[in-house]
N, C-alpha and C positions, 0 to 999 in steps of 0.2 A: 824640173826637177833638174838637181844637179849631178855632180859626180858622189858629189860629200857622201852621199846616199850607197851608193855602192857597195862598200863595204857590209851596211845592215841587210845589205837585200845576199849578199853568197851566205854569208851568214846565217840567212830565213830556209836560204838553199840547202843547205846542210848542215838546216835542224835544230839550227840557235834559236830560238823564237825570237822577236824585236824586244820586247820587257825585257829577260834577261839578258841581250849585245846592249842594252843604256845600259842597264844597271852595270854589269863590265865596264862600262864606259867610264861614268859617275865615280863607279871604285876607283879606275886608278886616276883618273885627272882629283882624286882626293888624294890618294898616296903621293902624288907629285906637289900639290899643294901642301902635303902635309911636309916635306923635307924643303922645301924649296920656299914656304911662306910659313914659318912657324910661330913668327909676330902675329900672324891674324889670328891664327887659332886658339891663342891665348888670350885675345881679344876679343874672342866670337861673344861669350859670354854677357861680356859687357855690352853690346848691341842690343841686347833682348829677344823679344818675341818677336819683332817684327823683322828681326834679320835670318829666324828662322821661319816665317813665315813666307818670306820671301825664296829664301834656298827650295826648298816647299813647295812653291807656285810655282820657281821658274822650271824645276827639273819636273814635276806632273805635266807642264806645260810642251817642254822636249818629248817629253816619253810619246802623249798623245799625237806631235808631230811626227818623230818616230813608228807611230803606227799607220798612219794617216798617208803617210809617202810608202809604207808597204802595200800596204792595200792597193795603194794605186797605180797597180799596173795597168 
């Protein structure tokens, strides 16, 4: 385990679940991406359903990994 999961553990100890912390992390990254990469958002519909599937699967696997790291105390 690395130090990258320390903030998730601190949030869990403060009462914030791992799923909510992951959601907040993704929303902040998406908000930053909206302002820094506006062209990407315009081109996303052209990418099709494969791009949506890729985004959802990446998010789901990250959520599983975060929850596994929080449970591996």
